[in-house]
Every structure is written in structure tokens, then in C-alpha cells.
N, C-alpha and C positions, 0 to 999 in steps of 0.2 A: 557524382555524375556526370562529368566529363568521359572519365574513362568508360563508363555504362553506353554513353551516347555513342563514343568512337566504335565501342564492339559492336553495337546493333546496327550505326550505319555501315561499317565493315561488311557485315550478313548481308545488308540490303544492296548496296553498290557491287559486291563481288556474285552476289546473286541476277543481278540485272543486267551486267557487264558479261555474263556469260552465258546468259538468254538470249541478249542480244548476237552475241557472237555464233551462238548453234541458230541463229533464226537467219543470220546473214548469209552463214556458210554452211550450210546444211549437207554438204559434201564430206568437210572434213571430219575424222573421225577417231578425235581425241575422248575422252571418258570425260563426262559432263562434271562428276562429280570429282575428278582429280582437278581439272580445270577451275571449278569451284576452291576448291582448297587454295589451291595455289595463289589465284587472285585473290583469296580473304586475307593469306599470308602478307601478301606485300598490299594490300588495302589497310590491312591493322597496322601494318607497322607505320606506314608514310601517316594513318592518322594519329598515332603517339608518337611517334619522333617530332613530326611538325606539325599537323594538326591541330592538337593540343595546345601545344604553347602558341601558335599564333590564335587561337580561338579565346584565350586568356587575354590576349594584348587587344584583339578586337572587342571584346568584351566590355573593358574596362574604357576603352576608348568611346562605345556608344552609350556606355551607363551616363555622361554627363548630358545628352540629350534631354529636353523638355518631355515629349510625349510620349508614347510608347508607339504609335504611328513614326514619327521621325526613327525612333530605336530599331524600327523592324526594316524599313527602307535601306538606311545606313548599314543594318544587319548584311541584308540581302546581298548590297554593293561591297560592302567590305568582304565578305566570304567569297563571293563570285571570283574578286580579282584574285584575292590571295590562291583562291583553289586553282586558276588558272596560272596564275606562276607559279604553283608546286608542281602542277601537274607539266607543265612545259617544263621547267628545271629537271624532272625526273628523267620525264623522256630525252632531255638533253643528255642526261649524266651519263645513262642506262640504257637509251634506245640503241638501235642498231640503224635506223635510216633518220636522216639527219636533213630530212626535206619539210619543207612549211607547212604541208597538208598532215604531214603525221606531227608536228610539234603543234599543231591548232586543235587536231582532234585529240591530243592526249590533254591540252588544254581544257576543251570540252569536256573530257570526262573529268579535270580535277571540278571543275566549275560546279557541273553536277553532284560530285561527290560531296563538296564543301557545302552546297546548300541543304543537302540530304541530313548531314551532319547539324547543320545552324536549325532545321526545323525537328529533329529527331529531339534536341536539345533544348528546344522551346516549349517543344509537346512534353518531355518529361519533367518541366520547370512547372506544369500547370498543375 
């Protein structure tokens, strides 16, 4: 189920990212589908390599909490922190700009991506 959640989340995140990129820079002329495929591949690899193992660890950690409300809040916070960390780390390792604004932007992207994955996973469990 985690793999399916990762694939579905990767499609959603890639589509949102490309849509925002086109809305914010309409003068740029790359083809939407090409940018979508590239973003999908990168996002999918990040979900598979880092996201799924971190998700297993977080889920095992929050399983010990008593109420579903506590587990949900702990999950949102944990996935947000992990997503921000992975997003910033990916940008530092592979990005061309090492400016704080660019790193923070990628951390925000990672946070959104992690929370999309978390909520897709919750949705699939029901």
C-alpha cells in the first residue's frame, strides 16, 4: 500500500508543481508534459528512496499514541519535519543555488509533498 500511495502522491505532487511553475512563469516555453514527466520521475524516486523508509519509521513511532487525534497531529508534524528536511537536503545536494530562499522553498515543497503522501496513505487505509 505504501508503494501505491507513493505513486499516486508522486503524480499529484508533480502535477501541482508543474501547474504552479506554468502559472508563475507563463513566458517560459517548455512543454508541460515533458516537465511533468521529469518532475514525476524525480519526485517518485525521492518517495521511493527516502519517503517510504521514513514513513515506516514515523508510522511505527506514532502507533504507540493512544488516540487517533494524537496520532494524526503527531503524523502531520512528523511528516512535515521529515519532508522539509528531505526537501532541503535534496536541494543542497543537487541544487545549483545555495541561497537560503531556494533551500527554504525546497523545504516547503518537501513539506507539501510529505503531507500529500501522508493524507493519501490515510485515505487508502479507510
